[in-house]
C-alpha positions as CSV (number, residue, x, y, z in Angstrom):
1,M,77.8,-75.3,-46.4
2,P,80.3,-75.2,-43.5
3,L,82.2,-78.4,-42.8
4,D,80.5,-78.9,-39.3
5,S,76.9,-79.0,-41.0
6,L,77.4,-81.9,-43.0
7,K,75.5,-85.4,-42.2
8,I,74.6,-88.4,-43.8
9,L,72.6,-91.5,-43.7
10,F,73.3,-95.2,-44.5
11,C,70.4,-96.8,-45.0
12,F,70.0,-100.7,-45.9
13,H,67.6,-103.6,-45.9
14,P,68.9,-105.9,-42.9
15,L,70.1,-109.4,-44.3
16,P,70.0,-112.4,-41.6
17,V,73.6,-111.1,-42.1
18,R,72.4,-107.9,-40.0
19,W,75.3,-105.9,-41.2
20,N,77.0,-104.0,-44.1
21,H,80.6,-104.6,-44.7
22,G,80.8,-101.8,-47.5
23,I,78.5,-98.9,-45.0
24,A,80.9,-99.7,-42.7
25,L,84.1,-98.9,-44.8
26,L,82.5,-95.8,-46.1
27,S,81.3,-94.8,-42.5
28,S,85.2,-95.2,-41.1
29,L,86.3,-92.8,-44.3
30,C,83.6,-90.4,-43.6
31,K,84.3,-89.8,-39.8
32,S,88.2,-89.4,-40.6
33,R,87.3,-86.7,-43.0
34,G,84.6,-85.0,-40.4
35,I,81.5,-86.1,-42.4
36,A,78.8,-87.2,-39.5
37,V,77.3,-90.6,-39.9
38,D,73.9,-91.9,-39.1
39,L,72.6,-95.9,-39.8
40,C,69.1,-96.7,-40.6
41,L,67.6,-100.6,-41.1
42,L,64.9,-99.8,-43.0
43,E,62.3,-101.3,-41.1
44,T,59.2,-100.2,-41.8
45,K,58.0,-96.4,-43.8
46,Q,56.7,-94.9,-41.0
47,A,59.5,-95.6,-38.6
48,F,61.6,-94.8,-42.0
49,F,60.0,-91.3,-42.4
50,K,60.5,-90.8,-38.2
51,V,64.0,-90.4,-38.5
52,L,63.8,-88.4,-41.8
53,K,61.8,-85.5,-39.7
54,E,63.4,-86.1,-36.5
55,N,66.9,-85.5,-37.7
56,H,68.3,-83.6,-40.8
57,Y,70.6,-84.7,-43.6
58,N,72.3,-83.8,-46.7
59,F,72.0,-87.0,-48.6
60,I,70.6,-90.8,-47.7
61,C,72.7,-93.4,-49.1
62,F,71.5,-96.7,-49.8
63,S,73.3,-100.0,-50.1
64,V,71.9,-103.0,-51.8
65,T,74.0,-106.7,-52.4
66,T,70.9,-108.4,-53.9
67,I,67.9,-107.5,-56.0
68,R,65.5,-108.9,-53.2
69,E,67.0,-105.8,-51.2
70,Y,66.5,-103.3,-54.4
71,I,62.7,-104.6,-54.2
72,R,62.5,-103.3,-50.6
73,L,64.6,-100.4,-50.4
74,V,62.7,-98.7,-53.6
75,P,59.9,-97.6,-51.7
76,F,61.8,-95.7,-49.1
77,A,64.0,-94.2,-51.4
78,K,60.9,-92.9,-52.9
79,L,59.9,-91.6,-49.8
80,A,62.9,-89.8,-48.7
81,K,63.3,-88.6,-52.4
82,D,59.5,-86.9,-52.4
83,A,61.0,-86.0,-48.7
84,G,63.0,-83.5,-50.7
85,Y,66.0,-85.1,-50.2
86,K,68.8,-86.2,-52.4
87,T,69.7,-90.4,-52.6
88,L,72.4,-91.8,-53.6
89,I,72.6,-95.5,-53.7
90,G,75.7,-98.3,-54.5
91,G,77.0,-101.6,-53.6
92,T,77.8,-105.1,-54.6
93,W,74.3,-105.6,-56.5
94,L,75.9,-102.4,-58.8
95,S,78.8,-103.7,-59.8
96,L,77.1,-106.6,-61.8
97,R,75.3,-104.0,-63.7
98,W,71.8,-104.2,-62.3
99,P,69.7,-101.1,-63.8
100,V,67.8,-99.2,-61.3
101,D,64.9,-95.9,-61.5
102,E,67.6,-93.3,-61.9
103,E,64.8,-90.9,-61.3
104,I,64.7,-91.7,-57.6
105,F,68.5,-91.7,-57.7
106,D,70.7,-88.7,-57.7
107,G,74.0,-91.1,-57.9
108,V,74.1,-94.1,-58.7
109,C,77.8,-95.9,-57.8
110,R,78.5,-99.1,-59.3
111,G,82.2,-99.9,-58.6
112,D,84.0,-98.7,-55.4
113,G,82.9,-95.8,-53.3
114,E,85.7,-95.2,-51.1
115,T,85.7,-91.8,-52.7
116,L,82.6,-90.7,-51.5
117,P,84.0,-87.9,-48.7
118,D,85.6,-86.4,-51.8
119,F,82.0,-86.7,-53.7
120,L,80.8,-85.1,-50.1
121,L,83.6,-82.2,-50.0
122,N,84.4,-81.3,-53.1
123,W,81.5,-82.6,-55.6
124,D,83.7,-84.8,-57.3
125,T,81.0,-86.5,-58.9
126,S,83.6,-88.9,-60.5
127,L,82.5,-92.0,-58.9
128,F,79.2,-92.3,-60.2
129,K,80.4,-91.7,-64.0
130,S,82.1,-94.9,-64.4
131,P,82.8,-97.6,-62.3
132,M,85.7,-96.8,-59.7
133,I,88.3,-99.8,-58.6
134,Y,90.2,-99.5,-55.2
135,R,94.0,-100.7,-55.7
136,D,95.7,-100.8,-52.9
137,L,93.6,-102.1,-49.7
138,N,96.0,-101.8,-47.5
139,M,95.8,-98.6,-47.4
140,L,91.6,-98.3,-46.4
141,P,91.4,-98.1,-43.1
142,L,89.4,-100.3,-40.4
143,L,85.6,-100.7,-40.5
144,D,83.1,-98.2,-38.4
145,Y,82.5,-101.2,-35.3
146,E,80.7,-98.5,-33.6
147,L,78.1,-97.6,-36.3
148,F,76.2,-101.1,-35.7
149,E,76.9,-101.2,-32.1
150,G,74.1,-103.7,-30.5
151,I,73.3,-104.8,-33.9
152,P,73.8,-108.6,-33.9
153,L,75.4,-110.8,-36.5
154,K,73.2,-113.2,-37.7
155,R,73.9,-116.2,-40.1
156,G,71.1,-118.6,-39.2
157,I,73.7,-120.7,-37.7
158,P,73.8,-121.9,-33.8
159,E,77.5,-121.8,-33.5
160,I,78.1,-118.4,-34.3
161,D,74.6,-116.6,-33.9
162,N,74.7,-116.3,-30.4
163,K,78.9,-114.9,-30.2
164,F,79.7,-111.5,-30.2
165,A,80.9,-111.9,-33.9
166,L,82.2,-109.2,-36.1
167,P,83.1,-108.8,-39.7
168,Y,86.4,-108.5,-41.4
169,I,87.3,-108.9,-44.6
170,S,90.9,-109.0,-46.3
171,S,90.2,-109.7,-49.7
172,R,88.3,-108.2,-52.7
173,G,87.2,-111.2,-55.7
174,C,88.3,-114.6,-56.1
175,P,91.0,-116.0,-57.1
176,S,89.1,-118.4,-58.9
177,N,87.1,-116.9,-61.1
178,K,86.5,-119.6,-63.5
179,C,82.6,-120.7,-61.8
180,T,80.4,-120.2,-64.5
181,F,77.4,-119.5,-61.8
182,C,79.4,-117.2,-59.3
183,Q,78.8,-113.6,-59.3
184,A,82.8,-112.8,-58.4
185,K,83.9,-113.4,-61.9
186,H,82.8,-110.5,-62.9
187,Q,85.3,-108.5,-60.1
188,P,87.6,-106.9,-62.5
189,F,90.8,-108.4,-60.4
190,Y,92.1,-109.9,-57.8
191,R,93.1,-107.8,-54.6
192,V,94.4,-108.9,-50.9
193,R,95.0,-106.6,-47.8
194,T,98.2,-107.7,-46.4
195,K,97.7,-106.3,-42.8
196,V,95.7,-109.1,-40.7
197,E,97.7,-109.7,-37.4
198,R,97.6,-105.5,-36.4
199,D,93.7,-105.7,-37.4
200,L,92.8,-108.7,-35.9
201,R,95.2,-107.7,-32.8
202,E,93.5,-103.9,-32.7
203,I,89.9,-105.4,-33.4
204,S,90.2,-107.5,-30.8
205,E,91.9,-105.7,-28.0
206,K,89.1,-102.7,-28.4
207,Y,86.3,-104.8,-28.6
208,K,86.9,-108.2,-27.3
209,P,84.7,-110.6,-30.0
210,D,84.1,-114.0,-29.1
211,I,85.0,-115.0,-33.1
212,F,85.4,-113.2,-36.0
213,F,83.5,-113.8,-39.3
214,M,85.7,-113.3,-42.4
215,G,83.7,-112.3,-45.1
216,D,86.1,-112.9,-48.5
217,A,84.4,-114.7,-51.1
218,L,87.0,-116.6,-50.7
219,L,89.7,-116.8,-47.7
220,P,93.2,-115.6,-49.4
221,Y,95.1,-118.4,-47.8
222,D,96.8,-119.4,-50.9
223,S,98.8,-115.9,-50.8
224,K,102.2,-116.3,-48.8
225,R,102.0,-112.7,-48.6
226,W,98.6,-113.4,-46.5
227,R,99.8,-115.6,-44.2
228,G,102.5,-113.9,-43.5
229,S,100.8,-110.8,-42.0
230,W,99.3,-113.4,-39.9
231,R,102.5,-113.9,-37.7
232,D,102.1,-115.6,-34.7
233,F,98.7,-114.4,-34.0
234,R,95.7,-116.8,-33.3
235,Y,91.8,-115.8,-32.4
236,P,88.8,-117.7,-33.2
237,F,87.0,-117.5,-37.1
238,V,84.7,-118.6,-39.5
239,A,85.7,-118.0,-43.5
240,Y,84.5,-119.1,-46.9
241,I,86.8,-121.5,-47.9
242,R,87.0,-124.0,-51.2
243,A,86.3,-127.8,-50.9
244,D,89.9,-128.1,-52.5
245,I,91.7,-126.6,-50.4
246,K,95.7,-128.5,-49.1
247,P,95.6,-130.2,-46.7
248,D,98.7,-128.7,-44.8
249,L,96.6,-124.9,-45.7
250,L,93.3,-126.3,-44.1
251,L,95.3,-127.0,-41.0
252,W,97.5,-123.6,-40.5
253,L,93.9,-122.2,-40.9
254,I,92.7,-124.5,-37.7
255,D,95.7,-123.5,-36.5
256,R,95.5,-120.0,-36.7
257,G,92.3,-120.4,-34.9
258,M,89.5,-121.4,-37.5
259,K,86.3,-122.8,-36.1
260,G,83.8,-122.7,-38.8
261,C,83.7,-122.8,-42.4
262,A,81.5,-122.3,-45.4
263,F,82.1,-123.8,-49.2
264,G,80.2,-124.8,-52.3
265,V,80.0,-127.9,-53.7
266,E,77.2,-127.2,-56.3
267,S,76.5,-130.6,-57.5
268,G,76.8,-133.8,-56.1
269,D,77.5,-135.2,-59.8
270,E,81.4,-134.6,-60.0
271,T,81.0,-134.8,-63.8
272,Y,78.3,-132.2,-64.2
273,R,79.5,-130.6,-61.8
274,N,83.2,-130.1,-63.5
275,T,82.3,-129.9,-66.7
276,V,79.8,-127.3,-66.5
277,L,80.1,-125.3,-63.7
278,K,83.5,-124.9,-63.9
279,K,84.2,-125.9,-60.5
280,N,87.6,-128.1,-60.3
281,L,86.4,-130.0,-57.7
282,T,86.4,-133.6,-57.5
283,D,84.9,-135.8,-54.4
284,D,87.7,-136.6,-53.5
285,Q,89.0,-133.8,-52.5
286,L,85.3,-132.8,-51.0
287,W,85.7,-135.7,-48.8
288,N,88.9,-135.2,-47.9
289,T,88.3,-131.6,-46.9
290,I,85.3,-133.0,-44.3
291,E,86.9,-135.6,-42.8
292,I,90.2,-133.6,-41.8
293,L,87.0,-130.9,-40.4
294,E,85.4,-133.5,-38.9
295,K,88.7,-135.1,-37.2
296,H,89.0,-131.7,-35.5
297,S,85.6,-130.3,-34.8
298,I,85.3,-127.8,-37.4
299,W,81.5,-127.4,-38.1
300,Y,81.2,-126.9,-41.8
301,S,78.5,-125.5,-44.3
302,A,77.9,-126.8,-47.7
303,S,76.0,-125.2,-50.8
304,F,74.2,-126.5,-53.4
305,I,72.9,-125.3,-56.7
306,S,69.5,-126.5,-58.1
307,K,67.9,-126.0,-61.6
308,T,71.3,-125.0,-63.3
309,P,71.8,-124.8,-67.0
310,G,71.6,-129.1,-68.0
311,E,70.8,-130.4,-64.8
312,R,68.7,-133.5,-65.3
313,M,66.7,-135.2,-63.0
314,H,69.9,-138.1,-62.2
315,H,71.9,-134.9,-61.7
316,Q,69.8,-133.9,-59.0
317,M,69.8,-137.1,-57.0
318,K,72.8,-137.6,-56.6
319,T,72.8,-133.8,-55.0
320,A,70.4,-134.6,-52.9
321,Q,72.1,-138.3,-51.7
322,M,75.5,-135.8,-51.2
323,I,73.3,-133.8,-49.3
324,N,72.2,-136.3,-47.5
325,K,75.1,-138.0,-46.6
326,I,77.4,-134.8,-45.6
327,K,76.5,-134.5,-41.7
328,G,77.4,-130.8,-41.5
329,Y,74.7,-127.5,-42.8
330,T,74.0,-127.9,-45.9
331,F,72.0,-125.1,-48.9
332,L,70.3,-125.6,-51.8
333,A,70.1,-122.1,-53.6
334,P,68.1,-121.3,-57.3
335,Y,70.3,-121.1,-60.2
336,E,68.2,-118.1,-61.1
337,E,69.1,-116.1,-58.1
338,L,72.4,-116.3,-58.7
339,L,71.9,-114.7,-61.9
340,C,73.7,-111.1,-63.5
341,P,71.8,-109.0,-65.6
342,Q,73.9,-109.9,-68.5
343,E,73.3,-114.0,-67.7
344,R,69.3,-113.7,-67.9
């Protein structure tokens, strides 16, 4: 097939976030190799069928990050398959070894998908045979932000939802991987990109976003190389942190431009939180972090988990009391939704 005729369609069900880091990265990699790329947010089957009918694609590529997304996109994938298209699926959800209907999908990627262009151009099927890991994040290009032009970031938080926010991720996995409930512990190892100043400066000068959304599972502020890669660059951003962050590092992030953050508490009962959930977070650390955030007018979002193993009514009551005491945004998620298939 001639190179200039190769064209693929990336599809995903828009979560409230409404952008997909993996797709944006793969789009950048594909375009750099001369592969044409389109994007389709899966809203209705009628609209999706119209896209397939009016265009010609060599592959329809689906990305999935949650089980709810997978359930919703299966009818779309079947529609594409029945229309005679080759279908591929990947995404972070599949790296957790969830089963899929392989009669609908011609290729299932359960690891990092950075070698997708090699498959499209050279039929190298390695990325489907075993989970592949991309070790050096510094070798990856920036995201293809043009692909998501006009698609707003939606997190349900007014401080960023009414602003032009762009995503940026500088690590994969999490250095704090002992929490019993967290999916990040299934990442093979922790990797950090140390080009922050160069990346953010280039993005900010070209697109002029109001704020960056740092989508790392945990912002790698403990890494000296990562902090050094910021140099003297400062720009508004929001990020995920741990509530036991050292005060000097928290102040460093605020100095670099952090305007908001999210962190997990999981349970209002300190003993249960640390002995069962292995969170390694004391109440004193939590309230000290909140005190610093409030002193500097930084908004924050604290998340909790309900119905975890061994949780009793008095644990739930302490969680409810802590949620009522916290002044920032709070979220309570059912434990069942966080489980991987091997943990069910």
